[in-house]
matplotlib code that plots the C-alpha trace (Angstrom):
import matplotlib.pyplot as plt

x = [-3.7, -6.0, -7.9, -4.6, -3.3, -6.6, -6.4, -2.8, -3.6, -6.3, -4.1, -1.4, -4.0, -5.0, -1.4, -0.7, -4.1, -4.9, -8.6, -9.3, -12.3, -15.4, -16.3, -19.4, -17.1, -14.7, -15.1, -12.2, -12.6, -12.6, -10.4, -7.1, -7.2, -7.7, -4.3, -2.4, -4.3, -3.6, 0.1, 0.9, -1.4, 0.0, 3.5, 2.7, 1.2, 4.2, 6.6, 4.5, 4.5, 8.2, 8.7, 6.4, 8.5, 11.7, 10.1, 8.9, 12.4, 13.6, 11.4, 11.9, 15.3, 14.3, 11.1, 12.9, 15.6, 13.2, 10.7, 13.2, 12.8, 10.0, 7.7, 8.5, 7.4, 4.1, 3.7, 4.1, 1.8, -1.0, -0.1, -0.1, -3.5, -5.1, -3.5, -5.0, -8.5, -8.3, -7.3, -10.2, -12.9, -11.7, -11.8, -11.4, -14.4, -12.7, -11.7, -15.3, -16.7, -14.4, -15.7, -19.3, -18.8, -17.2, -20.1, -22.9, -24.8, -24.6, -27.5, -26.2, -22.7, -24.0, -26.0, -23.0, -20.6, -23.2, -23.9, -20.2, -19.5, -22.2, -21.0, -17.4, -18.6, -20.5, -17.7, -15.2, -17.2, -17.3, -13.6, -12.7, -14.7, -13.0, -9.5, -10.3, -11.8, -8.7, -6.5, -8.5, -8.7, -5.0, -4.2, -2.3, -1.1, -3.4, -1.3, -1.7, -5.4, -5.6, -3.5, -6.0, -8.8, -7.0, -5.9, -9.5, -10.6, -8.1, -9.2, -12.8, -11.6, -9.5, -12.5, -14.6, -11.7, -11.3, -15.0, -14.6, -11.4, -13.3, -14.8, -11.3, -9.8, -12.8, -12.6, -8.8, -8.0, -4.8, -2.6, -5.1, -4.9, -1.1, -1.3, -3.5, -1.1, 1.9, 0.1, -0.6, 3.1, 4.3, 1.9, 2.9, 6.6, 6.2, 4.0, 6.3, 9.4, 7.6, 6.6, 10.2, 11.5, 8.7, 9.6, 6.2, 5.2, 3.8, 0.2, 1.1, 2.4, -0.9, -2.7, -0.8, -2.9, -6.1, -4.9, -3.3, -6.4, -8.5, -6.5, -6.6, -10.4, -10.9, -8.7, -10.5, -13.9, -13.0, -12.0, -15.0, -17.7, -19.2, -20.1, -20.1, -22.4, -20.5, -23.3, -23.5, -26.5, -27.8, -29.9, -29.9, -30.7, -27.6, -25.5, -26.4, -25.7, -22.2, -21.4, -22.7, -20.5, -17.5, -17.8, -16.1, -13.5, -12.7, -12.0, -9.8, -7.9, -7.4, -6.1, -3.8, -2.4, -1.9, -0.1, 2.6, 3.2, 3.2, 6.9, 7.8, 5.6, 6.9, 10.5, 9.8, 8.4, 10.7, 14.0, 14.0, 17.2, 19.6, 18.0, 14.7, 16.6, 18.2, 14.9, 13.2, 15.7, 15.0, 11.3, 11.2, 12.9, 10.5, 7.6, 8.7, 9.0, 5.6, 3.9, 4.6, 2.8, -0.4, -0.4, -0.1, -2.7, -5.2, -4.8, -6.0, -8.9, -11.5, -10.6, -10.8, -14.2, -15.7, -14.3, -15.7, -19.1, -19.3, -16.9, -15.3, -13.1, -11.7, -11.2, -9.1, -7.0, -6.5, -5.7, -3.0, -1.5, -1.6, 0.1, 2.9, 3.4, 3.3, 5.9, 8.2, 8.1, 8.4, 11.5, 13.1, 12.4, 13.7, 16.9, 17.2, 16.6, 18.8, 21.8, 21.3, 20.8, 24.3, 23.9, 20.4, 21.4, 24.4, 22.2, 19.5, 21.5, 25.2, 27.9, 26.2, 23.3, 25.3, 24.0, 20.6, 22.0, 21.3, 17.9, 16.9, 18.1, 15.9, 12.9, 13.7, 13.0, 9.3, 9.1, 7.8, 5.1, 4.1, 3.4, 1.3, -0.6, -1.6, -2.7, -4.5, -6.1, -7.9, -8.9, -10.6, -12.3, -13.6, -15.1, -16.5, -14.8, -14.6, -15.2, -12.3, -10.1, -11.0, -10.2, -6.9, -5.7, -6.8, -4.9, -1.8, -2.2, -2.2, 0.9, 2.5, 2.1, 3.3, 6.4, 7.3, 7.2, 9.3, 11.9, 12.5, 13.8, 16.5, 17.3, 16.4, 16.1, 16.8, 14.0, 11.6, 12.8, 12.2, 8.8, 7.8, 9.2, 7.6, 4.2, 4.2, 5.0, 2.4, -0.3, 0.5, 0.2, -3.2, -4.5, -3.3, -5.2, -8.3, -8.3, -7.3, -10.8, -12.3, -10.5, -7.8, -4.4, -0.8, 0.6, 3.1, 5.0, 5.6, 6.8, 9.4, 10.7, 10.7, 12.9, 15.2, 15.7, 15.9, 18.3, 21.2, 20.7, 20.9, 24.0, 25.9, 24.8, 26.0, 29.5, 29.7, 28.6, 31.6, 33.6, 31.6, 31.6, 29.0, 30.2, 29.8, 26.3, 25.2, 26.9, 25.3, 21.8, 22.5, 24.1, 21.7, 18.7, 20.0, 20.5, 17.1, 15.2, 17.3, 16.6, 12.9, 12.8, 14.7, 12.4, 9.4, 8.2, 7.1, 3.4, 2.8, 0.5, 3.4, 5.6, 2.9, 2.5, 6.2, 6.7, 9.7, 7.9, 5.0, 7.3]
y = [31.9, 28.9, 30.3, 31.2, 27.7, 26.2, 28.4, 27.5, 23.8, 23.9, 25.6, 23.0, 20.3, 21.4, 21.0, 17.8, 16.1, 15.3, 15.3, 12.0, 11.4, 10.4, 6.7, 7.4, 8.4, 5.5, 2.2, 2.0, -1.8, -2.7, -5.7, -4.7, -1.2, -1.9, -3.7, -0.7, 1.7, -0.4, -0.9, 2.7, 4.1, 1.8, 2.7, 6.4, 5.8, 3.9, 6.5, 9.3, 7.5, 7.0, 10.7, 11.7, 9.6, 11.2, 14.7, 13.9, 12.8, 16.4, 17.9, 15.2, 16.2, 19.9, 19.1, 16.8, 19.4, 22.3, 20.6, 18.6, 15.0, 15.7, 17.7, 15.5, 12.5, 14.3, 15.0, 11.3, 10.3, 12.1, 10.7, 7.1, 7.5, 8.9, 6.1, 3.4, 5.1, 5.2, 1.5, 0.4, 2.5, 1.9, -1.9, -2.5, -0.3, 1.5, -1.8, -3.1, 0.2, 0.0, -3.5, -2.4, 0.8, -1.1, -3.5, -1.0, 1.2, 5.0, 5.6, 3.0, 4.5, 7.9, 6.5, 4.5, 7.4, 9.6, 7.0, 6.1, 9.8, 9.8, 6.6, 7.8, 11.0, 9.0, 6.5, 9.4, 11.3, 8.1, 7.5, 11.2, 11.1, 7.9, 9.4, 12.6, 10.5, 8.3, 11.3, 12.6, 9.2, 8.6, 11.9, 13.4, 17.0, 19.7, 20.2, 16.5, 16.6, 19.7, 17.8, 15.0, 17.4, 18.9, 15.4, 14.2, 17.1, 16.2, 12.5, 13.5, 15.4, 12.5, 10.2, 12.3, 12.6, 8.8, 8.4, 10.6, 8.8, 5.6, 6.9, 7.7, 4.3, 2.4, 4.0, 3.6, 7.3, 6.3, 9.2, 11.5, 9.7, 9.9, 13.6, 14.2, 12.1, 14.0, 17.3, 16.1, 15.2, 18.5, 20.6, 18.7, 19.3, 23.0, 23.7, 21.8, 23.6, 27.0, 26.4, 25.5, 28.7, 30.7, 29.3, 27.8, 25.8, 22.3, 23.4, 24.9, 21.5, 19.9, 22.2, 20.9, 17.7, 19.8, 22.1, 19.4, 17.1, 20.1, 20.9, 17.2, 17.1, 20.3, 19.0, 15.6, 17.3, 19.5, 16.5, 14.3, 17.0, 16.4, 12.8, 12.2, 13.6, 15.7, 15.8, 12.9, 10.7, 8.9, 6.0, 3.3, 0.5, 1.2, 1.8, -1.7, -3.2, -1.6, -2.6, -6.1, -6.4, -5.0, -7.1, -10.3, -8.4, -6.2, -9.2, -10.7, -7.4, -7.1, -10.6, -10.0, -6.9, -8.5, -11.7, -9.6, -7.7, -10.8, -11.5, -7.9, -8.0, -11.4, -10.2, -7.3, -9.7, -12.7, -11.1, -7.4, -5.4, -5.6, -8.6, -6.7, -3.7, -5.9, -7.2, -3.8, -2.2, -5.0, -4.9, -1.2, -1.6, -4.4, -2.3, 0.4, -2.1, -3.6, -0.4, -1.2, -4.6, -3.4, -0.2, -2.1, -4.7, -2.0, -0.5, -3.8, -4.4, -2.7, -4.8, -8.0, -7.0, -6.2, -9.5, -11.5, -10.0, -10.3, -12.8, -15.7, -16.6, -13.1, -13.2, -16.3, -14.6, -11.4, -13.4, -15.4, -12.2, -10.6, -13.8, -13.5, -9.8, -10.2, -13.1, -11.2, -8.0, -10.0, -11.8, -8.5, -7.0, -10.1, -9.8, -6.1, -6.9, -10.0, -8.6, -5.0, -5.8, -4.6, -1.3, -0.8, -1.5, 0.8, 3.7, 3.1, 2.0, 2.3, -0.2, -0.9, -2.4, -4.9, -7.9, -7.0, -7.9, -11.6, -10.9, -8.7, -11.2, -13.9, -11.6, -10.7, -14.4, -13.9, -10.7, -12.6, -14.1, -10.7, -9.5, -12.7, -12.3, -8.7, -9.4, -12.7, -11.5, -9.0, -11.8, -13.5, -10.2, -9.8, -13.3, -12.4, -15.4, -13.4, -16.3, -18.2, -15.1, -15.0, -18.7, -18.5, -15.4, -16.8, -20.0, -17.9, -15.9, -19.0, -20.3, -16.9, -17.2, -20.8, -20.2, -17.1, -19.0, -21.8, -20.0, -16.6, -18.0, -20.1, -18.1, -14.6, -12.0, -14.6, -16.7, -13.8, -13.3, -16.9, -16.7, -13.7, -15.2, -18.7, -17.1, -15.0, -18.1, -20.1, -17.5, -17.2, -21.0, -20.9, -18.3, -20.4, -23.4, -21.4, -20.1, -23.5, -24.7, -21.8, -22.9, -20.2, -21.8, -20.6, -21.1, -23.9, -23.0, -19.5, -20.8, -23.0, -20.0, -17.8, -20.3, -20.6, -16.8, -16.5, -19.3, -18.1, -14.5, -15.5, -17.6, -14.8, -12.3, -14.6, -14.8, -11.0, -10.7, -12.7, -9.4, -8.2, -4.5, -1.8, -1.6, -5.4, -5.2, -2.6, -4.4, -7.7, -6.1, -4.5, -7.5, -10.1, -7.9, -7.5, -11.2, -12.0, -9.6, -10.6, -14.3, -13.6, -11.6, -14.3, -17.0, -14.9, -15.0, -11.4, -10.8, -9.0, -6.5, -5.4, -4.9, -3.1, -0.6, 0.5, 3.6, 2.2, -1.0, 1.0, 3.0]
z = [4.9, 4.6, 1.6, -0.1, 0.4, -1.0, -4.1, -4.6, -4.1, -6.7, -9.2, -8.6, -8.8, -12.3, -13.4, -11.5, -12.1, -15.7, -16.5, -18.4, -20.6, -18.7, -18.7, -20.9, -23.8, -23.5, -21.7, -19.3, -18.9, -22.6, -23.3, -24.9, -23.3, -19.6, -19.3, -20.6, -18.4, -15.3, -16.1, -17.0, -14.3, -11.6, -12.6, -12.3, -8.8, -7.6, -9.0, -7.4, -4.0, -4.1, -5.0, -2.2, 0.3, -0.9, -0.7, 2.9, 3.9, 3.2, 5.9, 8.6, 9.9, 10.0, 12.0, 14.5, 15.2, 15.5, 17.8, 19.8, 21.0, 23.5, 21.2, 18.3, 20.4, 21.1, 17.4, 16.5, 19.3, 17.7, 14.2, 15.6, 17.4, 14.3, 12.2, 14.5, 14.4, 10.5, 10.3, 12.6, 10.9, 7.4, 7.5, 3.8, 3.0, 0.1, -1.7, -1.3, -2.6, -5.7, -6.5, -6.1, -8.1, -11.0, -11.5, -11.0, -13.4, -13.5, -11.0, -8.6, -8.8, -7.8, -4.9, -3.8, -3.7, -1.9, 0.7, 1.1, 1.8, 4.4, 6.0, 6.0, 7.8, 10.4, 11.0, 11.0, 13.6, 15.8, 15.3, 16.0, 19.2, 20.2, 19.6, 21.6, 24.4, 24.5, 24.8, 27.8, 29.5, 29.0, 30.7, 27.7, 28.1, 26.7, 23.6, 22.6, 23.1, 20.9, 18.4, 18.5, 17.8, 14.8, 13.6, 13.9, 11.7, 9.1, 9.3, 8.5, 5.5, 4.4, 4.7, 2.3, -0.1, 0.0, -0.9, -3.9, -4.9, -5.3, -8.6, -9.9, -9.0, -10.3, -13.7, -13.9, -13.7, -11.9, -13.0, -11.5, -8.2, -8.5, -9.1, -6.0, -3.8, -5.1, -4.4, -0.8, -0.3, -1.8, 0.3, 3.5, 2.9, 2.0, 5.1, 7.5, 6.2, 6.3, 9.9, 10.8, 9.4, 11.0, 14.4, 15.0, 18.1, 18.2, 17.6, 14.3, 13.1, 14.0, 11.6, 8.6, 8.3, 8.3, 5.5, 3.4, 3.6, 2.8, -0.3, -1.4, -0.9, -3.0, -5.8, -5.9, -5.7, -8.6, -10.8, -10.1, -9.8, -13.3, -12.7, -9.0, -6.3, -3.8, -1.1, 1.3, 1.6, 4.7, 3.5, 6.2, 3.7, 1.6, 4.7, 6.0, 2.6, 2.5, 6.1, 5.5, 2.4, 4.3, 7.5, 6.4, 4.3, 7.3, 9.4, 6.7, 6.3, 10.0, 10.3, 7.3, 8.9, 12.4, 11.3, 9.6, 12.9, 15.1, 14.8, 15.7, 18.8, 19.8, 19.4, 21.8, 24.4, 24.1, 23.1, 23.9, 23.3, 20.4, 18.7, 18.5, 17.1, 14.4, 13.4, 13.6, 11.1, 8.6, 9.2, 8.5, 5.2, 4.2, 5.2, 2.7, -0.1, 0.8, -0.3, -4.0, -4.4, -2.6, -4.6, -7.9, -6.8, -5.9, -9.4, -11.1, -8.8, -11.0, -14.0, -11.9, -10.5, -13.9, -15.3, -12.3, -12.9, -16.6, -18.1, -16.1, -19.1, -19.1, -15.3, -15.7, -18.4, -16.4, -13.2, -15.0, -16.4, -13.0, -11.6, -14.1, -13.6, -9.8, -9.8, -12.2, -10.1, -6.9, -8.2, -9.1, -5.7, -4.0, -5.9, -4.9, -1.2, -0.9, -2.7, -1.7, 2.0, 3.0, 1.2, 2.6, 6.2, 5.9, 4.7, 7.4, 10.4, 9.7, 10.6, 14.0, 12.1, 10.0, 12.1, 10.4, 6.9, 7.2, 8.8, 5.8, 3.3, 4.8, 4.8, 1.1, 0.2, 0.9, -1.3, -4.4, -2.3, -1.0, -4.6, -5.2, -1.9, -2.7, -6.3, -5.9, -2.6, -4.8, -7.2, -4.2, -3.3, -6.8, -6.6, -3.2, -1.6, 1.7, 4.0, 2.4, 2.9, 6.6, 7.1, 5.2, 7.0, 10.4, 9.8, 8.9, 12.1, 14.2, 12.3, 13.0, 16.7, 16.7, 14.6, 16.6, 19.9, 18.5, 16.4, 18.1, 21.5, 19.7, 16.5, 17.8, 15.0, 12.3, 13.7, 13.4, 9.8, 9.0, 10.5, 8.3, 5.1, 5.7, 6.4, 3.3, 1.2, 3.0, 2.5, -1.2, -1.4, 0.4, -2.1, -5.0, -3.7, -3.1, -6.7, -8.1, -7.0, -9.0, -12.2, -11.9, -11.9, -12.2, -15.7, -15.3, -18.4, -17.1, -13.7, -15.4, -17.4, -14.3, -12.4, -15.4, -15.2, -11.4, -10.5, -12.8, -11.6, -7.9, -8.7, -10.4, -7.7, -4.9, -6.6, -6.8, -3.2, -1.9, -2.0, 1.1, 0.2, -0.5, -4.1, -4.5, -3.0, -5.5, -8.3, -7.4, -7.6, -11.0, -12.6, -11.2, -12.2, -15.7, -16.1, -14.6, -17.0, -20.0, -19.6, -19.1, -22.3, -24.2, -23.0, -23.9, -20.3, -20.0, -20.6, -23.9, -22.2, -20.1, -23.2, -25.0, -22.2, -22.4, -24.5, -26.4, -27.2, -28.7, -30.9]

ax = plt.figure().add_subplot(projection="3d")
ax.plot(x, y, z, "-o")
ax.set_aspect("equal")
plt.show()
């Protein structure tokens, strides 16, 4: 069965994964071309991710009903443990590797991928052993320990696939990455549904990760095999250089991940019960939206890295355009969350979750800042200002603890929402100040035009929202978004690179 799946996966990969010209034929970072690649490729990746989420949602109810609550809880236990292991051992290694690959010559690139593969295998083996040992020490049932063994095998395959993917991301072959991600989502859903109809037990579901990651690995290897070494390398000098480069960024990434979770943890400790539930529903929706800014930001990282290494004037130009694009997209998402909160809560939690509406709207205020944090955080990485990143994120973490302890006991779920929104805005401000000292500054003329578009849109949306209905919620999102985008276009506030990347504009 496994070989049939692998063959099918490769055939599907050939259809889903377009083979782009190798970098030697065309410079992917060339001025005037890189922007279009990033915008179109990033858009394809976001679309593919959203399609994957929707596809995955089809299998979730079937799996829950088939396994039952007890076995489904065991299934998610394994998923959660492997997720933690991945987060600890990854530590921003992929993003650092993308920066190094982008600025290196051909021989250095090959050595980097080979040693990254070897390092991923070593860290993966260590993490896998830790996951299995944790399961044994925790006294998990035999079926969960077996699940951890299979999950660890899938995790190792995913690590190697991630190392190969660095070459694709660095050379802006973003549609290819989107195709592989979509192949992974399709394979997962098909296998889960097949196991449900076959009446499989819990162990069968644990094998899905191994098969799917194997298919993704084979598809990626087939795409990069012409210009990327597939065999791992174990050169200690290069390993030390990679780990040294990653150390500070890993700390910054960990601090950035933790501060966003502080309010959720504090809610569960200081105000357990319904208020925690109200915040959790809103927090989950924000988490889903948060995938988009980070996915888009990672798409532009190679261009930022090459500009930082070769041409500071170009870096300033690219950073300013990234700032404009991030603020525009963040404003649009903020409008969608603030005015669509009633509809979103109704879909996710029903009428009982309506107290979460105000909480979600408060958190939506910080959405523009989230886009800016993700994009300008990668500008800081491209400049190797890692110590500054650590200091900024550590300061925000301290502020998160302080605000949570002050606001949550008095304002409950809304206090946690205010904490999250304020912290996102504060971190965005900190990144702006750090880059200001590097000569990279927000274009003030653009900010004025952005506010001229956002304020009327918010005003009209608020008037529509007074109807307090689901139809009004959707209508407010549509009308306010249309007003916002129309004014931006009229004021010539949309970057020309973004307009040029649109098919209709090109025609």
